[in-house]
C-alpha positions in Angstrom: -44.1 218.6 -46.0 -41.5 216.0 -45.0 -42.2 214.6 -41.5 -39.3 214.2 -39.0 -38.8 210.6 -38.1 -36.9 209.1 -35.2 -33.5 207.6 -35.8 -33.4 203.8 -36.3 -30.7 201.4 -37.2 -29.8 201.7 -40.9 -29.2 198.4 -42.8 -26.0 198.2 -44.7 -25.9 198.2 -48.5 -25.3 194.5 -48.5 -28.2 193.9 -46.1 -30.6 196.0 -48.3 -29.6 194.0 -51.4 -30.1 190.7 -49.6 -33.5 191.7 -48.4 -34.5 192.6 -51.9 -33.0 189.6 -53.5 -34.9 187.2 -51.2 -38.1 189.1 -50.9 -41.3 187.5 -52.3 -42.6 189.5 -55.2 -46.1 190.8 -54.7 -49.1 190.1 -56.9 -48.3 192.7 -59.4 -45.2 190.9 -60.6 -47.6 189.1 -63.0 -47.6 191.3 -66.1 -50.9 192.3 -67.7 -49.7 191.4 -71.2 -46.8 189.7 -73.0 -45.8 193.2 -74.3 -45.4 194.4 -70.7 -43.2 191.5 -69.8 -41.2 191.9 -73.1 -40.5 195.6 -72.3 -39.7 194.8 -68.7 -37.2 192.2 -69.8 -35.7 194.8 -72.2 -35.3 197.2 -69.3 -33.4 194.8 -67.1 -31.2 193.4 -70.0 -30.5 196.6 -71.9 -31.9 199.9 -70.7 -30.5 199.8 -67.1 -27.1 198.8 -68.5 -27.1 201.5 -71.2 -28.2 204.2 -68.8 -25.2 203.5 -66.6 -22.9 204.7 -69.5 -19.2 204.1 -69.0 -19.3 203.4 -65.3 -20.8 200.5 -63.2 -23.9 201.7 -61.5 -25.4 199.7 -58.6 -28.3 202.3 -58.6 -29.3 201.6 -62.2 -28.3 198.0 -62.7 -29.4 196.6 -59.3 -31.4 198.8 -57.1 -33.8 200.3 -59.6 -34.7 196.9 -61.2 -35.2 195.3 -57.8 -37.3 198.3 -56.7 -39.7 197.8 -59.6 -40.8 194.5 -58.1 -42.1 196.3 -55.0 -43.6 199.5 -56.5 -46.1 199.3 -59.3 -45.5 202.9 -60.3 -41.8 202.1 -60.9 -42.6 198.9 -62.7 -44.8 200.8 -65.2 -42.3 203.6 -65.5 -39.5 201.1 -66.3 -41.7 199.4 -68.9 -42.6 202.8 -70.5 -39.0 203.8 -70.7 -37.8 200.5 -72.1 -40.5 200.5 -74.8 -39.3 204.0 -75.9 -35.7 203.0 -75.6 -36.0 200.0 -77.9 -37.6 202.2 -80.6 -34.9 204.8 -80.1 -32.2 202.2 -80.7 -34.0 201.3 -84.0 -34.0 204.9 -85.1 -37.8 205.3 -84.8 -38.3 209.1 -85.0 -42.0 208.7 -84.1 -41.1 208.7 -80.4 -40.6 212.4 -80.7 -44.3 212.7 -81.5 -45.4 210.3 -78.7 -48.3 212.5 -77.5 -50.0 211.3 -80.7 -48.4 207.9 -80.6 -50.3 205.2 -82.4 -47.4 202.7 -82.5 -48.6 199.6 -80.5 -51.6 201.5 -79.4 -49.5 204.2 -77.7 -48.1 201.5 -75.4 -45.2 203.6 -74.0 -47.4 206.6 -73.2 -50.1 204.3 -71.6 -47.5 202.8 -69.3 -46.2 206.2 -68.4 -49.7 207.4 -67.5 -50.2 204.2 -65.4 -47.0 204.9 -63.5 -48.1 208.5 -62.7 -51.6 207.2 -61.6 -50.1 204.6 -59.3 -47.8 207.3 -57.8 -50.6 209.8 -57.2 -53.6 207.5 -56.5 -51.9 204.5 -54.8 -53.4 202.9 -51.7 -50.8 204.7 -49.6 -48.5 207.7 -50.1 -45.3 206.7 -51.9 -42.1 206.6 -49.8 -39.5 209.3 -50.6 -37.2 206.8 -52.3 -40.1 205.7 -54.6 -40.9 209.3 -55.5 -37.2 210.1 -56.2 -36.6 207.0 -58.4 -39.8 207.9 -60.3 -38.4 211.4 -60.9 -35.3 209.8 -62.5 -37.2 207.4 -64.7 -39.7 210.1 -65.7 -36.9 212.5 -66.6 -35.3 209.8 -68.8 -38.7 209.1 -70.5 -39.3 212.8 -71.3 -35.7 213.3 -72.5 -36.0 210.4 -74.9 -39.1 211.8 -76.5 -37.7 215.3 -76.8 -39.6 216.9 -74.0 -36.6 218.5 -72.3 -38.5 221.0 -70.3 -40.6 218.3 -68.7 -37.4 216.3 -68.1 -35.9 219.2 -66.3 -39.1 219.7 -64.3 -38.8 216.1 -63.0 -35.2 216.7 -62.1 -36.1 219.9 -60.2 -38.8 218.0 -58.3 -36.4 215.4 -57.1 -33.8 218.1 -56.1 -36.6 219.9 -54.2 -37.5 216.8 -52.3 -33.9 216.2 -51.3 -33.3 219.8 -50.4 -36.4 219.8 -48.1 -35.0 216.7 -46.5 -31.6 218.4 -45.9 -33.2 221.6 -44.5 -35.6 219.9 -42.2 -33.5 217.1 -40.9 -29.9 218.1 -41.7 -27.1 215.7 -41.1 -28.7 214.5 -37.9 -31.0 212.1 -39.7 -28.0 210.2 -41.2 -30.3 209.1 -44.0 -32.9 207.3 -41.9 -35.9 209.2 -43.2 -35.8 207.4 -46.6 -37.0 203.8 -46.6 -34.0 201.5 -47.0 -36.0 198.9 -48.8 -35.3 200.2 -52.3 -32.7 202.9 -52.6 -30.7 204.7 -49.9 -30.5 208.4 -49.5 -26.8 208.3 -50.0 -27.3 206.7 -53.5 -29.9 209.4 -54.4 -27.6 212.2 -53.2 -25.1 211.2 -55.9 -27.7 210.6 -58.7 -29.4 214.0 -58.2 -26.1 215.9 -57.8 -25.2 214.7 -61.3 -28.6 215.4 -62.8 -28.7 218.8 -61.1 -25.3 219.6 -62.6 -26.9 219.1 -66.1 -29.7 221.5 -65.2 -27.3 224.1 -63.9 -25.1 224.0 -67.1 -28.2 224.3 -69.3 -30.2 226.9 -67.4 -27.8 228.7 -65.0 -29.8 227.8 -61.9 -28.1 227.6 -58.6 -26.8 224.1 -57.8 -28.3 222.1 -54.9 -26.7 222.3 -51.5 -25.0 218.9 -50.8 -25.1 217.5 -47.3 -21.8 216.9 -45.4 -20.2 213.5 -45.7 -22.0 210.9 -43.5 -21.0 207.5 -42.3 -22.9 205.8 -45.2 -22.0 208.3 -47.9 -21.0 206.9 -51.3 -17.2 206.4 -51.6 -15.6 209.7 -52.5 -18.7 211.8 -52.3 -17.4 214.5 -50.0 -14.9 217.3 -49.6 -12.0 215.0 -48.5 -9.8 213.6 -51.2 -7.5 210.7 -50.6 -3.9 210.3 -51.8 -5.1 207.5 -54.1 -8.6 206.6 -55.2 -9.6 202.9 -54.7 -12.0 202.7 -57.7 -13.2 204.6 -60.7 -16.5 205.1 -58.9 -14.8 206.8 -56.0 -12.9 209.1 -58.3 -16.1 210.0 -60.2 -18.0 210.7 -57.0 -15.3 213.0 -55.8 -15.1 214.9 -59.1 -18.9 215.3 -59.2 -19.0 216.6 -55.6 -16.3 219.3 -56.4 -18.1 220.1 -59.7 -21.1 221.0 -57.7 -19.1 223.4 -55.5 -17.5 224.9 -58.6 -20.8 225.6 -60.3 -22.3 226.9 -57.1 -19.5 229.4 -56.7 -19.7 230.5 -60.4 -23.5 231.0 -60.3 -23.3 232.9 -57.0 -20.5 235.2 -58.4 -22.5 235.9 -61.6 -25.5 236.9 -59.5 -23.4 239.0 -57.1 -21.8 240.7 -60.1 -25.1 242.5 -60.8 -24.6 244.8 -57.8 -24.0 248.5 -58.7 -21.8 249.5 -55.8 -18.1 249.3 -56.9 -16.8 248.5 -53.4 -19.3 245.7 -52.9 -18.6 244.3 -56.3 -14.9 244.2 -55.5 -15.6 242.4 -52.2 -17.5 239.7 -54.2 -14.6 239.4 -56.6 -12.0 239.0 -53.8 -14.2 236.4 -52.1 -14.5 234.4 -55.3 -10.8 234.7 -56.1 -10.1 233.1 -52.7 -12.6 230.4 -53.3 -11.1 229.7 -56.7 -7.7 229.2 -55.1 -9.1 226.6 -52.7 -11.1 224.8 -55.6 -8.0 224.8 -57.8 -6.0 223.1 -55.1 -8.8 220.5 -54.7 -8.8 219.8 -58.4 -5.0 219.4 -58.3 -5.3 217.0 -55.4 -8.0 215.1 -57.3 -5.7 214.8 -60.3 -2.9 213.4 -58.2 -5.2 210.8 -56.5 -6.6 209.8 -59.9 -3.2 209.4 -61.5 -2.1 207.3 -58.6 -5.2 205.1 -59.2 -4.4 204.8 -62.9 -0.7 203.9 -62.3 -1.9 200.8 -60.5 -5.0 199.9 -62.4 -4.8 201.1 -66.0 -3.3 197.9 -67.4 -6.3 195.8 -66.1 -9.1 198.2 -67.2 -11.4 197.1 -70.0 -12.3 199.4 -72.9 -15.5 200.7 -71.2 -13.6 201.6 -68.0 -10.8 203.3 -70.1 -13.5 205.5 -71.8 -14.8 206.3 -68.3 -11.3 207.3 -67.2 -10.9 209.5 -70.3 -14.2 211.1 -69.5 -13.2 211.9 -66.0 -10.0 213.6 -67.2 -12.1 215.6 -69.7 -14.5 216.7 -67.0 -11.7 217.7 -64.6 -10.0 219.8 -67.4 -13.3 221.5 -68.1 -13.7 222.3 -64.4 -10.2 223.8 -64.1 -10.9 225.9 -67.2 -14.0 227.3 -65.7 -12.1 228.2 -62.6 -9.3 229.9 -64.6 -11.8 232.0 -66.6 -14.4 232.3 -63.8 -13.7 236.0 -63.0 -13.3 238.3 -65.9 -11.2 241.4 -65.3 -12.4 243.1 -68.5 -15.7 244.7 -69.5 -16.0 242.2 -72.3 -16.7 239.0 -70.5 -16.6 236.7 -73.6 -13.0 237.6 -74.4 -12.0 235.9 -71.1 -12.4 232.6 -72.9 -10.3 233.4 -76.0 -7.0 232.4 -74.6 -8.2 228.8 -73.8 -7.6 227.4 -77.3 -5.2 224.7 -76.1 -7.8 223.5 -73.6 -10.5 223.5 -76.2 -8.3 221.3 -78.4 -7.6 219.0 -75.5 -11.3 218.5 -74.8 -12.1 217.9 -78.5 -9.2 215.4 -78.8 -10.3 213.4 -75.7 -14.0 213.4 -76.9 -12.8 212.2 -80.3 -10.8 209.4 -78.7 -13.9 208.3 -76.7 -16.0 208.3 -79.9 -13.4 206.5 -82.0 -12.9 203.7 -79.4 -16.6 203.1 -79.3 -16.8 203.2 -83.1 -14.5 200.1 -83.2 -17.0 198.2 -81.0 -19.9 199.4 -83.0 -18.4 197.9 -86.1 -18.4 194.5 -84.4 -21.8 194.7 -82.7 -23.8 197.2 -84.9 -24.0 200.9 -84.4 -26.8 202.0 -82.1 -27.5 205.5 -80.7 -26.3 206.2 -77.2 -28.7 206.6 -74.3 -27.4 207.2 -70.8 -28.5 209.0 -67.6 -25.5 211.3 -67.1 -23.8 213.6 -69.6 -20.4 212.6 -71.0 -19.2 214.4 -74.0 -22.1 216.4 -75.4 -22.2 219.1 -72.7 -18.4 219.7 -72.8 -18.4 219.8 -76.6 -21.2 222.4 -76.6 -19.1 224.4 -74.2 -16.3 224.5 -76.7 -18.6 225.3 -79.7 -20.1 228.1 -77.7 -16.9 229.7 -76.3 -14.3 228.9 -78.9 -14.0 231.2 -81.9 -11.8 229.0 -84.0 -13.9 228.1 -87.1 -12.0 224.9 -87.8 -12.3 223.6 -84.2 -16.0 224.6 -84.0 -16.7 222.5 -87.2 -14.8 219.6 -85.7 -17.1 219.8 -82.7 -20.3 220.0 -84.8 -19.2 217.0 -86.9 -18.4 215.0 -83.7 -21.9 215.8 -82.3 -23.5 214.7 -85.5 -21.5 211.6 -85.9 -23.8 209.6 -83.7 -27.1 210.3 -81.9 -26.3 210.6 -78.2 -29.0 211.2 -75.6 -27.0 211.9 -72.5 -29.5 212.9 -69.8 -31.2 216.0 -71.1 -28.4 216.6 -73.6 -29.3 215.6 -77.2 -26.3 215.6 -79.5 -28.2 216.3 -82.7 -30.2 219.1 -81.2 -27.0 220.4 -79.6 -25.2 220.3 -83.0 -28.0 222.4 -84.5 -27.7 225.0 -81.7 -23.9 225.1 -82.0 -24.2 225.5 -85.8 -26.6 228.4 -85.4 -24.4 230.2 -82.9 -21.4 229.8 -85.2 -23.3 231.1 -88.3 -24.6 234.1 -86.4 -21.1 235.1 -85.1 -19.5 234.5 -88.5 -22.1 236.5 -90.3 -21.5 239.3 -87.8 -17.8 239.3 -88.5 -18.6 239.7 -92.2 -20.6 242.9 -91.8 
C-alpha cells in the first residue's frame, strides 16, 4: 500500500532538471559490454525522440534518459527497448518471436529480465516514479514484440498505482509523494492518461479518474480552457484531459444502459444528454482556443509541428463525433453511426495528409516504420473502418493502414488493417446472403 507522507517543498521543473544534469552518475553508469553502451546511445539518440511522435516531450526526451543514470532497472529497460527498436526499424520480424530470440544471444530479452530483477530485487524498494516509468518502458517493449496483452497489463499497473495515490492522498498531497529526482507526478498524470485512453478504446474499460488541476499541473491539463493556447503542448494536454472525461461518460452510460427498469434507463439517458451538452461546449471552446493559437503561430511551425496540429484537429473531430452518436435513440445501436459519413471522410483525409507529408520526408531520409508512445492515426482509422459501411472509404482506410508499419502505443497498423479487413469481409458476405 502507498504510505502517506508529510508535505515538503516541491522543487520546480527547472530545479529538478538542474539537479539531474549536475548529479554525479553512480557506479552503474559503466556499461557491462560495448553492446549495452551502443544500445543505450541508440535510445538517447533515436528511441526517445521517436517515441515522442509529433510533439516535443520533456518526459521522453529529457526526464527518462536522465532517470536511467540513477536507476539500474530503468537503464536496462531503456537498453532492451532500444535494442528491439533498432531491429524494428530494420524490418526484423524475428522480434515478434523474441521469447525464443537467438539474435545477439537474446540480448534484448536478457536486458528486459535484468530490468525486472533490479526492480523487484533491488537493495531498496523502488520509488513510485521509478515504478511508473518502468511501466511505460515495459509497455513499449511488449508492444514492439507483439505482446499487446502484456503491454496493456503494464499500463493497467501504472494506472492502478496512480489511482491508489489519488484515493489515499487526494489533492492534498500536491504531488509530494512521488520523488522529484526523476519524474514528477504531474508529468506522469499526463503520460498515463494518454496510455489509459488507448486501453479504454481497445477494451472498453472505465477510464482512470484524473485529479483536479494543481499548482504544478502540466499546462492545459485540467478542466479550464483559455481563450488562446500558448503552445501545442498546452492544446494537446487540454484535449487529452477532455477526451478522458468523454470516454468515462460513454463507458458509464453503456454500463448504465444495461438496467431493465425503463424509468431508470431514461434517467441515465437524460443525465448523459446533459453531460454531452457540457462536453460539446468544452470541445467548441477548445476549438476556438486552438484556432486562436494557429492564427498566431502556424506560419512559424515546422513540418513535424504541423502534423501534430493536424492530429489534434483529427482527435477533436473524433471526440465530437462520439458525443453526437453517444446516445442512440433506436433499438439498432450501430445505425447511429451511419449518418457520420462526412466525418469519416474528414478523418481519413486528415490522416492521409499526415501520411503524405511524412512520406515526402521519408523519400529524403529513407523510409522507416513508425514507433511512438501515443496513438495518432491508427486508432481513429480503425474507428472509421469499424463503423463506416462505405466499401470505398473502408478500403481507403485499410490501404492507409498497410502503407507503412506504424506501432503507436499498443496500436499496430498492420494488425489493425487485418482486423478491419476481416470485419469488412464478414459484413459484406452477410449482405450477399
